[in-house]
C-alpha positions, 0 to 999 in steps of 0.5 A: 537510517534508523528504525525509529526514522519517521516519515512526515506528512510534510516530507511526502507532500513536498517531495514525492506526492506534490499534487501535480505528481499525483495526477501524473501517476494516476494517468499512468496507473489508471483512474483513482490509482497510484499503485502498480497494476491499477484497478485490475491488480487491486480487484484480484487482490481484494478478491483474494481476501475472500471477505463476506459482504459487509465486512470492515476493512482498513485500507492503510495508505489509501491514496486516491481511494481506488481500492476502497471504492472497488471494495465498496462497489464490487465487493460490498465491503465497508472501508476506512481509509487512512493516509498520511499525505494530505495532497492524496486525501484532498483528491480522494475526498473529492472523488468520494463525494462525486462517487457518493460512496460515503455510506460505505467508505470513510477517508481520514488523515492520520499516521497508521502507527498511531491507530487506536480503537481496538480490534475493529477490522476483518482485514487490513489491506495496503498497496505499496505503502509500507516502504515509507515506514521504517519501524516495521515491528511497530507497524505490524504490532499496530495492525495486529491489534486493529484486527479482529481475531481471525482477521486477515492482512494482505498487502503489496510492497516494494522489496529488495534483493540482497546487499550490496545494491547497485549505486543507483538503486541505493541512491534512489532508496536513500533519496526517498527515505524508503525502508526496504526488506528482502521477501523472506525477511519481511515475512519473518517480521510479520510472523514476529508480530504474532500473525499466522499462515504468513505468505511472502510471494516474490511477484517481481516478474509480474511487476516487470510486466506491469512496468513494461505496460506502463511504459507503453501507456506513458508513450501515449499520454497527452502530456507535455513532451518534457513531462512525458520524457521524465516519467518515461525515464523514471519508469525505465530506471525502475524496470532496469532495477527490477530486472537486475534484481535489486528492486523487487515486489512482494505480495504478503498475506497473513492471519491473526489467530482466532482468539484464545484469551480475553486480551485477543477479544479487546474491542469486539464488544462494540462491533 
């Protein structure tokens, strides 16, 4: 599929992110989360950013808002969440109102490839979202521009082993229109956008541990037996793909260099 392929809100909300599916994912991952490891993994990653209280974070593909809410409550950060799925945001917005965090967390619908506003953020954070985005070069250029000099990038994402892949994994990727990369290739794409101190960690072993725990949780969920079995089989296939080496999980970190020119300082005067 072409690098210019663009995933639409309609595609996401009519396929992978039907409201019923989102709520089922949340039961597996934990309240407010639809990403591997739930709150525990999010808390660890947010801590890794090492941001000062009051720092401003862009949460790309904020989903149900779990990471954004953690950042505000436990780390005293200001968070702007953006997501392309209106179904996700509808649920997240209800949670935001209930938690009364609107003074520190904002949620809005939008395409992260169309971000504007200059260098406004101390960090950009994302959890297993960039697999949906085919034009990674544009993605990292946009995130680079959104960060203040010295700003940090931290995200996890589905990755892959070298091709050829097993037929089942290739079909899975095609069905969901994912664009996956090997860990080293991903790190090179980040560096090509101008980021420094780029780290790309193959965290597939931890991903396998998370999937095993998820499967145990699914067995205990109070769901219709057919729904529980469908979820279980989906997770089991994911576990098999990860153990086989086709489906991998990456953790990536990088930093925007400290400003060395007037161009690097664009957008800072208002913050």
